[in-house]
N, C-alpha and C positions, 0 to 999 in steps of 0.2 A: 618635820621633827620625827628622827628614827626612834625604835624602842630599843629598848636593851634588851640582850640576848634572849631571856628565858620567858620576857613577856607574853609574845605572842604564843607561847607555846601552851603556858599557863592558863590563858585566855580561851584557849581551844579546848583545853581539857575541861573547862567549867562549864563551857557552853555545849559540850557535848553529853555532860553529866544532866543538863537540865532541858534541854530539848526535846526529848521523849514526855517530858512530863506536862508538854503544851497540847490541850486539845485542838483539834483542828478547827479552822473559822472562829479562834477567840477574838475578842479585842483585849490587847496587851499593853500593859505600860511596864517598862525597863526602866526603872529608877536606877541612874549612874551608868548610862548605856557609853559612857566614854564618847570621844572625839569622833569615832568612825562608827557607832551605835551596830558594831559586829551582830551583837544576837540577832537585833530587829532586821539586819540584812540578810543573815542566815536562814530566818524562819518567814520571812516575808509572803513566799507562795502558799505557806500553809496557814495562816492567819487571815482574819477579815480586816483587822485595823491594828497598828501598832505605833504607840507613841514613846519615845524615849527622851527622858529630860537629865540633863547634866550639865555643871558649869562649865565643863570644857567643849561641850559641841555646838555648833552653828545651827540657826534654825534653817529646817529643809522640810520639804514637804514632795512625796512621791505618790504612785498610786493610793498604796495601803500603808504608808511608812511616814510618821513626821518625827521631829525631833526639835526640842526646844531647850533655850540654855535658861537652866533657873539655877539657883544655890540651895540647896536643900538643909531647911532649919527646922522649922516644925509645922509647915501645912504645904499642901498640894493645892495648884490650880484647877481641879478637878470639881465636877459635881459629884456628890454622892452617889453610889452604886454603878459608876461609871465602867468598870472594866472585870473580864471575867479571871484575868491572870495580872500578877504583879511580879516582876522579878526583880530582886536585887543582888547582882553576882559581883561579889567583893567590894560591897561599898559600905556595909553596916559599921564595920570598923574603923571606917574613916571619921563618923559623925560623933560629935560631941555629945550628944543626945539622943539616946537610940528610941527610946519608949514614945515621944511623939509622933516621928515619923511613923512608926510601926501602928500607931494609932490613926492616923493618917491614912497609911494603906489601908487598914480596915474599913475605913467610912468609904473610901473610893471604890472598892472592891464590891460586886454584886453580892447577892447571897449565894453560897456554896463556891464563892470565887477562891482562886487558890494563891496564895502568897509561895513564892519559890526564892530560897536564898542560899547563897553560899557565903562563907566567911571563913578565915584562916581558925586553925584550932590551937588552943594552947599549945601544943606541941610542935608547932609550925615557927615560932616567934624566934629561938635560937638560929633555927635553920635559914629563916627568911634572912635575917641579920648578918649569918656567915656570909650568904649567897650577895647580899647587897653593898656589906661594907668591906669584906675583904675580897671576894672574887668578882666584885662589880658584874654581875650578869642577871640581876634584878635591878630595879629602879631604887635608888637608896630614898629620894624624896617619897615614894609611895610608903615604905617600909617605915621611915621617920614619921610618916602623919598616920600612922597606925595608933588608935585611941585604947583598942584592949584587943584581945582574943578570946575565943570561945571554947568551951566544953559544951556537951548535950544539955547538963543541967541549967547552965547560965541560958542557954537558947531558950529553953523550955520556959524557964521563969520569963523572959521578957515578952515572949512570942504568946505564950497563953495565958500566964496570970497578968502580965500587966497589959497587954494589947487586946487580949480578948479572944484569941483565935482557938480554935478547936482542930479535931484530927491531925496532932502534931506527930509528924513523921520526921526521924533523924537518921542519917548515917554519916561515917567520915568515908573520905575517899582521899585519892592521891596520897597512899601509904598513912592514912591517920593526920595528913596535913591540914585538912580542909574538911568543913563540915556542910552538908547539904541537908536542907530542911525544907519542909512542905507542910503547911497548915492552911486551913481551911476557914472562911468566914462561915460561921451558923446563925449568928443573932444579927 
């Protein structure tokens, strides 16, 4: 299945934003890894073990990378305190209920573990819809599936207040069209 024109570029920019935050030899869970687990494959030489989950991915196992097909609803099939890092790149906006999965991420992270996520900003909505519906260079189905768009305050509310993460760091990137968040499990 071929991708729409801008999809590989947008994914590459998200991955580049995130990679520098992943410590060497980490055990990492990538939620919404996509059909080809791009992030995991890009960082495989630098991490101890990586697990990718997505409803689009086929089950696969290599030296230090595995992928598991699952639908994200409200639970993750991993024990407490399993991962050093959990990534979620362009996934949260597709979920009907965001808080349960964020609480599950908190559960599966080790103490001092990091949550790294990207989501489109509120300013991206008209731009993405134009690129998808008018120019046809972004996947229409992906944009139609967006449940919400975020600003810093909305992200801080769900990540810190509702999911109980700490050390919340936020920045906009891609000309303000995307949010990058980093938070830590302390409790």
